[in-house]
C-alpha positions, 0 to 999 in steps of 0.5 A: 495587481501588484497587491495580488502578486505580492499576496500570491508570492507570500502565500507561496513562500508560506506554503513551502514552509508549511508543506510538511506537518503533523496531521494530528497527535492521535495518541497525545504526548510521546506514545505512538499511535501508528502501527508497526505491521504492514498494509495498515493504510489505503487511499479510499473515497478521497480520504486516507483510511488507516489503523491507529491507536489513540491510547483509549480505544486500542488499534482501530480504524481511522480516517483523515482528509489531511486536517486535524479536524478531519482525522477521526476514529471511523470505528472502534471494531473491538470495543474498549482498549482492545486492539481491532488491528485492521489490516490488509485493506483492499477495494472491491465493488466500491467497498473497502474490505479488510481483516480485523479482530472482533470479539475473542480476538478472532480476525474476520472480514469487515468492510466499509463504504467510508461511513458505516462498517459492515461485518460478515459471518465468522469464517471459523468457529470456536476460539481459533482465528480465520486470519483472512489475508491477501485480498485480491479481486478476481472477476466478480470474486474477492479472493483471499486466504483464510482458515475456515470451518463448517460450524458443526462437530462432524466437519473438522477445521480446515487449514489455510486455504483459498476462499472467495465470495462476491460481497454478499454474506454467506449463510453457514460456515466458512467452508461455503465460500472455500474455493478448494481444500487443496491440502485435505489433510487438515494442514494448510496449503497456504496459498499466496502470490495471487496473480490474475493472468488471461482471465484465470488466477495463478498462485502458489500452494502446498498440497498434502505432500504428494507434490509439494509447493507448486504453481496452481491455477483457478477459474474460481470454482472447485473443479477449476482449481488445479496444480498447473505444473509440478516443477520439482518432481515428487513431493519436493517443492519448487516454491514459485514466487515473484509472479508478475505479468508482462504482455502475454506471459506470466513470469516467476521464479522457481527451483526445479531441484536440479538447476537451482532458483531460476526465472521461469515463464508461462503462457498459462498452459502446462506445455507453455510453462518452462525455464527461461534458460530453455528460451535463452541459455543466458538465463542459466547463469542468472541465479536467484532472481528477485525483485521482478518489476515491469518498467517500459514494457520490459522485465527488470530483476536482480540476479547473481551472475558468476562473473558479475556478482549480484546486479540488475538485469533486464529482459526485453522480449527474449534478450537479457541485458545487464544494466550495469556492473555497479560493483565492478568485477565479480563483486555484488552491488545487491540492488533492491527496492526497485520502483518505477516512476516518472520515466525512471526505474529507481533502486538502491545499490552499493558500488563498494565505493559510496555505500548503499545509495540511490540509483536509477535507469531509463532502461539502458546501460548508459543511463544506469547511474548513481543519482546522488551520494546522499551520505558522504560520511566515511565511517557509515556511508550508507543512506539506505533509500527505501519506501519510495512513493511517487507524488506530483511527478517526483519520488519521495523516500526515506534516507539518511545523509549521515548528519540529520538522521533518517528523514523524508527526501525527494528526487526528480532523478537528478543530483541537484533535484535530490534533497531532504524535504525537512529535518522532522526530528532534529535530535534523531531519526524521524524514520518516515514509513508507509508513504501513500498519496491520498487526495493530493496529499502525501501521508506518512508515519514519522516521529518528531522526537516529542509526539511519538510515531504519528501521522504526518503529511506533505503537500506540494506547494503548488497544490497548496496554492490551488487549495488556497484558490479553492478556499476562496471559491467556497463560502457558507451562508448564513454562518452562524445559522440556527437551522440550515446553511447553503454553500456558494461554490464554483465547483460541483459539490460531491459530499458535505460532512459535519464534524463536531469539535473533536473531529467526529463525523456526525452528519453526511449529505450526499447528492443533496440540494444546496440546503443543508439542515442542521436543525437537530444539532445542539448549539456550538461550533462544528466543521463542514468538510466539503468534497468538490470535484477539485478537492476537499475543504474544511470550514468552521460552522457555528450553530446558534 
């Protein structure tokens, strides 16, 4: 018993040390493999699907289970060293859809089930790019914005409009899946801010100049796609932004041309769409609302008040509350990066004393406080916390303490529980970005000063101990083997993938019996990646 306890404690200490590590130097040496554009990764099918450049194939589609062997090129969409630049990942009907550049650098729609890649008919003919973006699930439709054409000389090219399809390939031009040509002048309506509310899809769009950029609504059909309300009368634009749903209302910000940018509310009808100032006059003093965030059944946002400056406010029902005048008087703390997690709303703010630091609230003015003054340097006091991601009940983010550069930090909402995870780049800034959780692993991009910006991971030590237990519960036999192997496990096995020594996936077994044939493989060393109901484990396999 004592030996087992000592083994467990030793393992626990080891996992704390090893919890944060480079997953793989994808682009060997100093060059970076990670993209600089947004929406470059997603958790899908128990893995991380992401864009990366290995220096040979360009920026292409990769996958990772958190191990070096399990981090592989999934598809070289634009063959050779040219960039496919996959982006905008969105899961729909158990498939992962995204935009990528194929031949002639034309961005179009692709999808994957995690194993194979499917392409769809070109949305736009000629040399122009359709540039699909903003993929959104709306009922049985995948809705997005793109620039289609009809593939013939008699029909002009369209600007960026709203399109949608059910996952099945269309047979003709991109206009076959266009929901509506909102700006028929040939220019773009540039639809964005897609938000599902009351079984309809609301968004902002620009018509041919008659009404400007206003709030629109669709049921997924041409006839059912219409402007909901012309807030800024005539051809001027109200520019609706920050659409968000709370209970039975759709909230957003807009400018009616008279009162400036304010908070608006809608029940989804023309008659039920109005300034919040009509409901509560206090809203008239809350200018330029931004960062709309739902937390604990209330709406939080930042706005500028004539006597309080730019601070954080709460709308509960029809009542407005200033969470705290963080920068006292009419000064502005400029809160940003609002993020709700683990019973708190985190944000960054500047009280004009400590610089831009980490703050949080549980929904009451008395509990709206500075979590920690991370950067105490008098010359450059901002820690600039950003990129929040919840993982195992805590929040991880990027910040600088003024001594160690910008590194990965963690907080449990308390001063003592807010610490730097580790100093990845002792000689500078590792700049962790794109934090995302997949398969109980926190992935992020960082630069350790020698490998460039690469894929890193952090595993909670407690979860790592559980992985150790899973490792002990699974074994392959016979190993080595000449033809097949079986798996002994206390957990149900979902999939088994065979990888070669470079990490390339070469075989996949799903819903198989407990005999896995590798007779067709040449002799050598392989890896078996086993996905169970309790997690994923990779084991070495030798084929004789």
